[in-house]
N, C-alpha and C positions, 0 to 999 in steps of 0.2 A: 198308299205308301205312307210311312211315318218319317218325319224329319225331326230328329232330336237336336234341340238348340239350347243355348244358354245365353244369359245376358252378358253383354260386353265380350263376345267372342266373335270369331270369324264366321260364325253361323249366319250372320246377316247376309253375307254374300250368297250362301246357299239358298236362303229365303228369297233373295232378290231374283236369282236365276229361276227358281221354281215359279215365282209369281210372273216373271216376264214371259216364260214359256207356257204359261197357263196350265201347269201341271197340277192336278189335284193332289193335295197332300194334307196330312194331319200333323199339326205342330205339337210336339211333346217337349215341355220345358224341363231342363235338367239343371239342378242347383250345382254349379261348378265346384263348390266346396264339399258338399256332402254326397254328391252324385245321386241324390233322390230325384225321381221323376214326378211330373205333375199327375201322371195317371197311375202311380204306384208300382210300375214295373221295376225290376232289378236291372239297372243300367249296365252292370257288369256282364250280364248275359247278352245284352244287345251289342256292346262293344267292350271286349275284355281289356283293351288298353285305356278305357275310360276317356277317350278323346271326344270332344264336342266340336263340330257337329258330327252326327252319324245319321245314316239313312238305312231304313229297313223297308225293302220292297215287299210287295205281296208274295212274290215267288222266291226271293232270295235276298241275302244281305249284300251290301256293296260298300266297301270302305271309301272308294273313290267316287263319291256321289256326283261330282262335277262332270265326270266322263259320261255318265248316263244322261244327265240333264242337257249338256251341251250338244249331244248328238241328236236331239229332238228338234223338229221344226217349231217355230213359234213366231209371234208378231215381230215386225221389224221396227219396234219402237226404240230399241236399245241405242242405235246410233244417234237419234235425236236427243234422247235423254242424256247420253254421254256428253254430247256437245254442249248441251244446256248447263249441266251441273259441273262438269269438270274443266271446261276451258273457256277463256275469254281472250280475245285478241283486240287490243286497242279499245277496251271498254265495251266491246260488242260480243255477243255469243259467237262461238266458233261455228261455222256452218257444218251441218252433219255430213256434208259431202267429204269433209276432211277425214272422216272416220270410216269411209267405205273402202 
């Protein structure tokens, strides 16, 4: 599958989920101003609305990429990472059990 991403977009969340779930994917960078892709594809044929991020699966296209990725099993590192990066309580990291 190909994940079309751009700098300074919400595509980072899609990349994070794909990496966390260990989903094999190819990143294709899209210039958000010119809509040119790093591999020379016409982005308008990939996503006619020209929104980034976009996902092209091997067998079909899907606008709601997060539904596909979130439905797949993956490592349970997310809770610990969330606790470490997002929260502190009284100067200490929030235990990951708070996020279960």
